[in-house]
Each structure stands twice: as C-alpha cells, then as structure tokens.
N, C-alpha and C positions, 0 to 999 in steps of 0.2 A: 156316832162312833166315840168311844171313850178315849180320852187323852191319857197316856200313862203318866204316873207321877214323875215329876222332874227332880233330879238330884244334881245339884251343882258339883263340879269336880275340881274347881280351881285350887282350893286349899290342899287337896290330895296331890295335885300336880306340882304345886309349889314345894311340897315336901320332897317329891321326887327330884325336883331341881336342886334343892339344897344338898341332897346326897350326890347328885351328878357333879355339881360345882365343887364339892369338897375334894374331888380327885379329877379335875377337869382335863379330859384327854385331848382337846382340840386346839390348844393354844397356838400350835404351829401350822394350822390349816391356812393356806394362802387366801387372800382376799380376791385375787384374780383367778378365774377358773383355769386350771392347768391344761384342760383339753380344749380350751378356747371355744366352748360349746354352751349354747343356751337352749333350754328345752321349755316349750310352751305346752302346758297340759291342763287338764281339768282338776278341780279341787276334790273330786269324788274320792271318798275314803277307801274305795277298793283299789286305788292306784297308789303304788309306792314307786315313783319315778326312778329313784336311785337304785332300788332293788331290781326293777324290771329291766333296767338298762345296764346293770353291773357297774354303776358309778360309785366312787368313793367320795367322801366329803371333800370339797374344794376342787372337784374336777369340772363342774358345770353349774351354771345358773339354772335353777329350776323355778319357773314362773307359772303360777297357777291362778285360775279363776273358774267361775261356774261355766262349764262347757269347754274350757281351754279356748275361749272365744278371742279372736284377735281384735280387741277393743283399742281405742286410741291410747289408753293408758298402757296396754300391753306393748303397743308399738313404741311408745315412749321408753318403756323399760328395756326393750331390745336395742333401741338406739343408744341408750346409756351403756348397756352391756357391751356393745361393739365399740363405741367411740371413747368411752372412759375406762373400760376394763378388758379390752382386747379380744372379745369373742369374735369368731369368724364363721361359725357354723350355727345353724338353727334347725332344730327338730320341732315340728308341730305334731303333737300326739293327742288325738281324740280317742274315744273309746265306744264300744258297743253298749247298748242299754243306758245311754246317757240321759239324764233328766232334762237336758236342754233340747233334746231331739223331739220335735213336735210342738214346742212352745211357740205360740203365736204372739209375737211382740206387741202387736196392736191390742189384742184382747188383754194381755197381761198388764200393759200400762193403763188401759182403760179401767181395769179392775182396781189397780192401785189408786188411780185418781178418784174413783167413786168411793173407795174406802177411806182415803186420807184427805181428800180435797186438794191434793197437789199431784201434778204430773211429774214423774222423774225426768231429769235432764239426760239420763242415760237410756240406752236401749238394752233390753234383756239379752239379746243375741241368740234367740232360738233358731233352730235350723230344721229342715225337713229331712235331710240326708247327710249322714255323718261323713261319708267319703267326699261328697260334693263340697261340704263345708271345709274340709281339710284342704282340698285342691284350691278352693277360693282363697283361703288364708295364705297358702304358699304363693299364689299369683299376686295377691295384694302386697306381700312382703317384697317380692321381686320387683314390683313396680314402685315401691316407696323411694322417694328421693332422699330420704334421711339415713337409710342404712348404707354403710360403707361396703359391706361384703354380702353379695347376693348369689355367689356361685355355689354355695353349699347350704341351700334351704330345701328341706325335704319334709314331706308330710306322711303320717302313719295313723293307722287305727289299731288300738289295742283291744283285743278280745277279752272281756272280763271273765268269760267262761273257760278259756284255754290258757290265758297268759301270753298268747302270741301277738307279735306286732306284724302288721301287713302294710306295705307301702301303698299309699293312696294314689 
C-alpha cells in the first residue's frame, strides 16, 4: 500500500491565526462554562461537539481523546472541571464506527513493545461494544469518590451516519 505524500499545514494555520487574532472575537468568553456542563467525547474528526449539541463558546468544557475513553486523566480533568470551575453535569458521548471499537488492548500494547522495546504505562482503551462502554463509563463516574456532582451524568452514542444522539 502506498502512503500518500505528506504536506505539513502548521505554517498555513499560523497564517489563519494571525488573521483571526487581528480581530479577536472571543475576549469576553468566560473561563467557567456557563451551562455548568462537561462533555467527554472522541477526538474523531467527524465529530464537532459544539455543533452537534448546539453549544456556544464558553458554555461547556469539551474533553476529547481517542474513543472518548474514561481514562484516569479524563477523570482528573472532570474532577478539576467540577471542583475548580463549577460544572455539575457530565455527558459521555461515544459514536458509531469508532476506531477504538474492536481494539484489543493487550495485542496493541504487545505490538508497541515489540516495535519500540518499551511497553506503554497507559492502556489504549479499546472496547467491544460502544453502548456497553458508554454505560460502563457512566457507572464508573457515578462511583468515583472524587466527583462532587453525580446526579446528572448521562451517556450517549452519536451516529456518524445520521447525526443523531441516542441515550445509552
């Protein structure tokens, strides 16, 4: 399989930023989310969490990683979001056709170790079933001793083919 030619984009994007900063529109956006909401979701480029949920800048913390997996660092971020910045509600949003669905953590880390000579300290976070993983994440958050607010934690699956959210 041929690898397509790679073209870096940072210089072009810095140019876009220069134009953006020249007439910066967001100086008054608050640092604390005005909806007291944190959203945990995947880094998949097909997802635009603010657009899919109708959120404006400053209304929610949007936390993303591969698979929207509830890692220790994600829990740390949610704890800070609640305890330092006033959020009271959490939405976990996974999606259909996620690249993390079907990833075998042991096989993946074995491969990395064979290739690099080092085994990662982190777990990839693959899962077999997107709905089950969302439900597990919600349960884990509700059981966390570190979160202050657990009454409004809900999980959803976003369908990348229709744009719809379905509660898990």
